[in-house]
C-alpha positions as CSV (number, residue, x, y, z in Angstrom):
1,X,96.2,109.4,70.5
2,X,98.4,106.3,71.0
3,X,96.7,103.1,71.7
4,X,96.9,101.7,75.3
5,X,99.0,98.8,74.2
6,X,101.6,101.1,72.6
7,X,101.5,103.4,75.6
8,X,102.4,100.4,77.8
9,X,105.3,99.6,75.5
10,X,106.6,103.1,75.6
11,X,106.1,103.2,79.4
12,X,108.2,100.1,79.8
13,X,111.1,101.8,78.0
14,X,111.2,104.9,80.2
15,X,113.2,105.4,83.4
16,X,110.0,105.3,85.3
17,X,110.1,101.5,85.3
18,X,113.5,101.5,87.0
19,X,112.2,103.7,89.8
20,X,109.1,101.7,90.2
21,X,110.9,98.4,89.9
22,X,108.3,96.9,87.5
23,X,106.3,97.5,84.4
24,X,102.6,96.6,83.6
25,X,101.9,94.0,80.9
26,X,98.4,95.0,80.1
27,X,95.0,93.4,80.5
28,X,95.5,91.0,77.6
29,X,98.2,89.2,79.5
30,X,96.0,88.4,82.5
31,X,95.0,84.9,81.2
32,X,98.7,84.1,80.8
33,X,99.5,85.4,84.3
34,X,96.7,83.4,85.9
35,X,97.8,80.2,84.0
36,X,101.3,80.7,85.2
37,X,100.0,81.4,88.7
38,X,98.0,78.1,88.7
39,X,101.0,76.2,87.4
40,X,103.4,77.7,89.9
41,X,101.0,77.0,92.8
42,X,100.6,73.4,91.5
43,X,104.4,73.1,91.5
44,X,104.7,74.3,95.1
45,X,101.7,72.2,96.2
46,X,103.2,69.0,94.7
47,X,106.6,69.5,96.3
48,X,105.1,70.5,99.6
49,X,102.9,67.4,99.9
50,X,105.8,65.2,98.9
51,X,107.9,66.7,101.7
52,X,105.0,66.4,104.2
53,X,104.8,62.7,103.5
54,X,108.5,61.9,103.5
55,X,110.5,64.5,105.5
56,X,110.1,63.5,109.2
57,X,106.3,63.2,108.8
58,X,105.9,62.3,112.5
59,X,108.0,65.1,113.9
60,X,107.0,68.7,112.8
61,X,110.0,70.3,114.5
62,X,112.6,68.1,112.8
63,X,110.7,68.5,109.5
64,X,110.8,72.3,109.8
65,X,114.5,72.4,110.7
66,X,115.3,69.9,107.9
67,X,113.4,72.0,105.4
68,X,115.2,75.2,106.3
69,X,118.5,73.5,106.3
70,X,118.0,71.8,102.9
71,X,116.6,74.9,101.4
72,X,119.5,77.0,102.6
73,X,122.0,74.5,101.2
74,X,120.1,74.3,97.9
75,X,120.1,78.1,97.5
76,X,123.8,78.2,98.3
77,X,124.6,75.3,95.9
78,X,122.5,76.6,93.0
79,X,123.7,80.2,93.2
80,X,127.3,79.0,93.8
81,X,127.1,76.9,90.7
82,X,126.0,79.9,88.6
83,X,128.8,82.0,90.0
84,X,131.4,79.4,89.2
85,X,130.0,78.9,85.7
86,X,129.9,82.7,85.1
87,X,133.6,83.0,86.0
88,X,134.5,80.0,83.9
89,X,132.6,81.3,80.8
90,X,134.0,84.8,81.3
91,X,137.5,83.4,81.0
92,X,136.4,81.4,77.9
93,X,134.9,84.5,76.3
94,X,138.0,86.6,77.1
95,X,140.2,84.0,75.4
96,X,137.8,83.9,72.4
97,X,137.1,80.3,73.0
98,X,133.7,78.7,72.3
99,X,131.4,77.9,75.2
100,X,127.9,76.5,75.7
101,X,125.4,76.4,78.4
102,X,122.6,74.0,77.5
103,X,118.9,74.5,78.2
104,X,119.0,71.4,80.4
105,X,121.8,72.9,82.6
106,X,119.8,76.1,83.0
107,X,116.7,74.1,83.9
108,X,118.5,72.0,86.5
109,X,120.0,75.1,88.1
110,X,116.6,76.9,88.2
111,X,114.8,73.7,89.4
112,X,117.3,73.4,92.3
113,X,116.7,77.0,93.4
114,X,112.9,76.7,93.0
115,X,112.8,73.6,95.1
116,X,115.0,75.2,97.7
117,X,112.5,78.1,97.9
118,X,109.7,75.6,98.6
119,X,111.8,74.1,101.4
120,X,112.6,77.5,103.0
121,X,108.9,78.5,102.8
122,X,107.8,75.2,104.3
123,X,110.3,75.4,107.1
124,X,109.3,79.0,108.0
125,X,105.6,78.1,107.7
126,X,105.9,75.1,110.0
127,X,108.2,77.1,112.3
128,X,105.5,79.7,112.9
129,X,102.9,77.0,113.7
130,X,105.3,75.3,116.1
131,X,106.2,78.5,117.9
132,X,102.6,79.6,118.2
133,X,101.6,76.3,119.7
134,X,104.4,76.5,122.2
135,X,103.5,80.0,123.3
136,X,99.7,79.7,123.3
137,X,99.3,76.0,124.0
138,X,96.8,76.0,121.2
139,X,97.2,74.8,117.6
140,X,97.8,77.6,115.1
141,X,95.4,75.9,112.7
142,X,92.4,75.7,115.0
143,X,89.5,77.9,114.2
144,X,90.0,81.4,115.8
145,X,93.7,80.8,116.2
146,X,94.3,80.9,112.5
147,X,93.6,84.7,112.6
148,X,95.7,85.3,115.7
149,X,98.6,83.3,114.3
150,X,98.2,84.8,110.9
151,X,98.2,88.4,112.2
152,X,101.3,87.8,114.2
153,X,103.4,86.4,111.3
154,X,101.9,88.8,108.8
155,X,102.7,92.0,110.7
156,X,106.2,90.9,111.8
157,X,107.0,89.8,108.3
158,X,105.7,93.0,106.7
159,X,107.8,95.2,109.2
160,X,110.9,93.0,108.6
161,X,110.7,93.1,104.8
162,X,110.1,96.9,104.9
163,X,113.1,97.4,107.2
164,X,115.3,95.4,104.8
165,X,113.8,97.2,101.8
166,X,112.7,93.8,100.3
167,X,108.9,94.0,100.4
168,X,108.7,93.2,96.7
169,X,110.0,89.7,97.5
170,X,106.5,88.8,98.7
171,X,105.3,89.0,95.1
172,X,104.7,85.6,93.5
173,X,102.8,84.3,90.4
174,X,100.5,85.5,89.0
175,X,101.7,89.0,90.0
176,X,105.4,88.2,89.7
177,X,105.2,87.4,86.0
178,X,104.3,91.1,85.3
179,X,107.5,92.2,87.0
180,X,110.2,89.5,86.3
181,X,110.1,87.2,83.3
182,X,112.4,84.2,83.2
183,X,114.7,85.4,80.4
184,X,117.1,82.5,80.9
185,X,115.2,80.1,78.6
186,X,115.4,82.6,75.8
187,X,119.1,83.2,76.2
188,X,121.5,82.0,73.5
189,X,124.8,82.9,75.2
190,X,126.1,82.6,78.7
191,X,126.3,86.4,78.9
192,X,122.6,86.7,78.3
193,X,121.8,84.0,80.8
194,X,124.1,85.4,83.4
195,X,122.3,88.8,83.1
196,X,118.9,87.0,83.5
197,X,120.2,84.9,86.5
198,X,121.6,88.0,88.2
199,X,118.2,89.7,87.9
200,X,116.5,86.5,89.1
201,X,118.6,86.2,92.2
202,X,119.0,89.9,93.3
Protein backbone atom coordinates (compact mmCIF):
# COMPACT_ATOMS: atom_id res chain seq x y z
CA UNK A 1 0.00 0.00 0.00
CA UNK A 2 1.47 3.41 -0.93
CA UNK A 3 2.31 5.81 1.83
CA UNK A 4 0.00 8.79 2.38
CA UNK A 5 2.71 11.24 1.35
CA UNK A 6 3.22 9.38 -1.94
CA UNK A 7 -0.54 9.22 -2.48
CA UNK A 8 -0.77 13.00 -2.13
CA UNK A 9 2.01 13.45 -4.69
CA UNK A 10 0.25 11.12 -7.10
CA UNK A 11 -3.06 12.89 -6.47
CA UNK A 12 -1.46 16.24 -7.30
CA UNK A 13 -0.43 14.89 -10.72
CA UNK A 14 -3.90 13.75 -11.71
CA UNK A 15 -6.59 15.64 -13.59
CA UNK A 16 -8.62 15.72 -10.38
CA UNK A 17 -6.62 18.71 -9.13
CA UNK A 18 -7.59 20.71 -12.20
CA UNK A 19 -11.26 20.01 -11.63
CA UNK A 20 -11.03 20.81 -7.93
CA UNK A 21 -8.79 23.81 -8.45
CA UNK A 22 -6.38 22.84 -5.66
CA UNK A 23 -4.27 20.06 -4.23
CA UNK A 24 -3.63 19.14 -0.57
CA UNK A 25 -0.11 19.49 0.80
CA UNK A 26 -0.41 17.11 3.71
CA UNK A 27 -0.39 17.44 7.48
CA UNK A 28 3.39 17.92 7.69
CA UNK A 29 3.07 21.24 5.85
CA UNK A 30 0.67 22.74 8.42
CA UNK A 31 3.44 24.44 10.49
CA UNK A 32 4.66 26.12 7.30
CA UNK A 33 1.13 27.14 6.36
CA UNK A 34 0.49 28.63 9.81
CA UNK A 35 3.82 30.48 9.76
CA UNK A 36 3.00 31.93 6.35
CA UNK A 37 -0.47 32.85 7.61
CA UNK A 38 1.01 34.71 10.60
CA UNK A 39 3.53 36.51 8.39
CA UNK A 40 0.85 37.46 5.84
CA UNK A 41 -1.51 38.73 8.55
CA UNK A 42 1.36 40.74 10.03
CA UNK A 43 2.07 42.27 6.61
CA UNK A 44 -1.56 43.29 6.21
CA UNK A 45 -1.82 44.55 9.80
CA UNK A 46 1.27 46.71 9.41
CA UNK A 47 0.15 48.26 6.13
CA UNK A 48 -3.41 48.75 7.42
CA UNK A 49 -2.29 50.57 10.57
CA UNK A 50 0.07 52.80 8.60
CA UNK A 51 -2.84 53.77 6.34
CA UNK A 52 -5.14 54.32 9.33
CA UNK A 53 -2.68 56.82 10.75
CA UNK A 54 -1.77 58.65 7.54
CA UNK A 55 -4.54 58.40 4.91
CA UNK A 56 -7.20 60.95 5.91
CA UNK A 57 -7.21 59.74 9.53
CA UNK A 58 -9.95 62.20 10.51
CA UNK A 59 -12.29 61.48 7.60
CA UNK A 60 -13.35 57.81 7.22
CA UNK A 61 -15.22 58.40 3.95
CA UNK A 62 -12.29 60.12 2.26
CA UNK A 63 -9.96 57.45 3.61
CA UNK A 64 -12.13 54.62 2.23
CA UNK A 65 -12.46 56.25 -1.20
CA UNK A 66 -8.72 56.99 -1.32
CA UNK A 67 -7.93 53.38 -0.39
CA UNK A 68 -10.14 52.00 -3.16
CA UNK A 69 -8.75 54.48 -5.67
CA UNK A 70 -5.11 53.85 -4.83
CA UNK A 71 -5.67 50.10 -4.68
CA UNK A 72 -7.32 50.07 -8.10
CA UNK A 73 -4.52 52.16 -9.56
CA UNK A 74 -1.88 49.92 -8.00
CA UNK A 75 -3.48 46.76 -9.39
CA UNK A 76 -3.74 48.29 -12.86
CA UNK A 77 -0.16 49.57 -12.72
CA UNK A 78 1.33 46.33 -11.39
CA UNK A 79 -0.46 44.04 -13.79
CA UNK A 80 0.07 46.46 -16.66
CA UNK A 81 3.81 46.45 -15.96
CA UNK A 82 3.84 42.65 -16.08
CA UNK A 83 1.92 42.64 -19.36
CA UNK A 84 4.35 45.12 -20.95
CA UNK A 85 7.37 43.17 -19.73
CA UNK A 86 5.88 39.91 -20.98
CA UNK A 87 5.44 41.39 -24.46
CA UNK A 88 8.95 42.88 -24.41
CA UNK A 89 10.61 39.64 -23.34
CA UNK A 90 8.54 37.61 -25.80
CA UNK A 91 10.04 39.71 -28.61
CA UNK A 92 13.51 39.23 -27.13
CA UNK A 93 13.02 35.49 -26.94
CA UNK A 94 11.69 35.31 -30.50
CA UNK A 95 14.79 37.19 -31.71
CA UNK A 96 17.08 34.85 -29.73
CA UNK A 97 18.36 37.79 -27.67
CA UNK A 98 19.31 37.44 -23.99
CA UNK A 99 16.98 38.92 -21.38
CA UNK A 100 16.82 39.05 -17.62
CA UNK A 101 14.17 39.72 -15.01
CA UNK A 102 15.83 40.21 -11.65
CA UNK A 103 14.46 38.94 -8.33
CA UNK A 104 14.24 42.57 -7.15
CA UNK A 105 12.04 43.50 -10.11
CA UNK A 106 9.79 40.55 -9.34
CA UNK A 107 9.62 41.54 -5.70
CA UNK A 108 8.74 45.17 -6.47
CA UNK A 109 5.95 44.06 -8.83
CA UNK A 110 4.47 41.63 -6.32
CA UNK A 111 4.86 44.13 -3.48
CA UNK A 112 2.95 46.73 -5.46
CA UNK A 113 0.09 44.32 -6.12
CA UNK A 114 0.08 43.02 -2.52
CA UNK A 115 -0.11 46.55 -1.12
CA UNK A 116 -2.87 47.38 -3.59
CA UNK A 117 -4.83 44.39 -2.29
CA UNK A 118 -4.56 45.76 1.24
CA UNK A 119 -5.82 49.13 0.00
CA UNK A 120 -8.81 47.59 -1.77
CA UNK A 121 -9.73 45.46 1.26
CA UNK A 122 -9.40 48.44 3.58
CA UNK A 123 -11.54 50.64 1.35
CA UNK A 124 -14.25 47.98 1.12
CA UNK A 125 -14.13 47.28 4.86
CA UNK A 126 -14.45 50.93 5.79
CA UNK A 127 -17.12 51.41 3.13
CA UNK A 128 -19.31 48.76 4.74
CA UNK A 129 -18.91 50.39 8.16
CA UNK A 130 -19.80 53.81 6.76
CA UNK A 131 -22.82 52.50 4.84
CA UNK A 132 -24.14 50.62 7.88
CA UNK A 133 -23.80 53.69 10.06
CA UNK A 134 -25.65 55.83 7.51
CA UNK A 135 -28.52 53.33 7.24
CA UNK A 136 -28.91 52.27 10.87
CA UNK A 137 -27.64 55.45 12.58
CA UNK A 138 -25.53 53.14 14.73
CA UNK A 139 -21.86 52.30 14.58
CA UNK A 140 -21.11 49.01 12.84
CA UNK A 141 -18.47 48.23 15.47
CA UNK A 142 -20.79 48.63 18.49
CA UNK A 143 -21.67 45.47 20.40
CA UNK A 144 -24.66 43.78 18.81
CA UNK A 145 -24.27 45.72 15.59
CA UNK A 146 -21.10 43.82 14.75
CA UNK A 147 -23.24 40.73 14.12
CA UNK A 148 -25.87 42.56 12.06
CA UNK A 149 -23.30 44.37 9.96
CA UNK A 150 -21.24 41.21 9.60
CA UNK A 151 -24.17 39.10 8.43
CA UNK A 152 -25.09 41.73 5.85
CA UNK A 153 -21.68 41.96 4.23
CA UNK A 154 -20.99 38.24 4.58
CA UNK A 155 -24.20 37.08 2.89
CA UNK A 156 -24.09 39.63 0.08
CA UNK A 157 -20.42 38.93 -0.59
CA UNK A 158 -20.96 35.17 -0.63
CA UNK A 159 -23.83 35.46 -3.09
CA UNK A 160 -21.88 37.88 -5.26
CA UNK A 161 -18.75 35.73 -5.40
CA UNK A 162 -20.79 32.62 -6.17
CA UNK A 163 -22.60 34.49 -8.95
CA UNK A 164 -19.26 35.51 -10.49
CA UNK A 165 -17.80 32.04 -9.98
CA UNK A 166 -14.96 33.46 -7.87
CA UNK A 167 -15.67 32.15 -4.39
CA UNK A 168 -12.15 30.70 -4.10
CA UNK A 169 -10.91 34.31 -4.07
CA UNK A 170 -11.84 34.51 -0.38
CA UNK A 171 -9.07 32.05 0.45
CA UNK A 172 -6.03 33.57 2.09
CA UNK A 173 -3.06 32.34 4.08
CA UNK A 174 -2.74 29.88 5.65
CA UNK A 175 -5.26 28.08 3.39
CA UNK A 176 -4.12 29.79 0.20
CA UNK A 177 -0.61 28.41 0.43
CA UNK A 178 -2.01 24.92 -0.09
CA UNK A 179 -3.59 26.03 -3.34
CA UNK A 180 -1.28 28.58 -4.92
CA UNK A 181 2.43 28.77 -4.30
CA UNK A 182 4.41 31.81 -5.39
CA UNK A 183 6.47 30.17 -8.13
CA UNK A 184 7.84 33.51 -9.29
CA UNK A 185 10.75 33.58 -6.86
CA UNK A 186 11.85 30.15 -8.08
CA UNK A 187 11.71 31.18 -11.73
CA UNK A 188 14.95 31.48 -13.67
CA UNK A 189 13.51 32.75 -16.96
CA UNK A 190 10.84 35.27 -17.87
CA UNK A 191 8.75 32.50 -19.43
CA UNK A 192 8.59 30.70 -16.08
CA UNK A 193 7.82 33.91 -14.23
CA UNK A 194 5.14 34.92 -16.71
CA UNK A 195 3.42 31.58 -16.18
CA UNK A 196 3.57 32.03 -12.41
CA UNK A 197 2.31 35.61 -12.63
CA UNK A 198 -0.54 34.59 -14.92
CA UNK A 199 -1.61 31.97 -12.37
CA UNK A 200 -1.23 34.53 -9.55
CA UNK A 201 -3.47 37.11 -11.21
CA UNK A 202 -6.16 34.95 -12.81
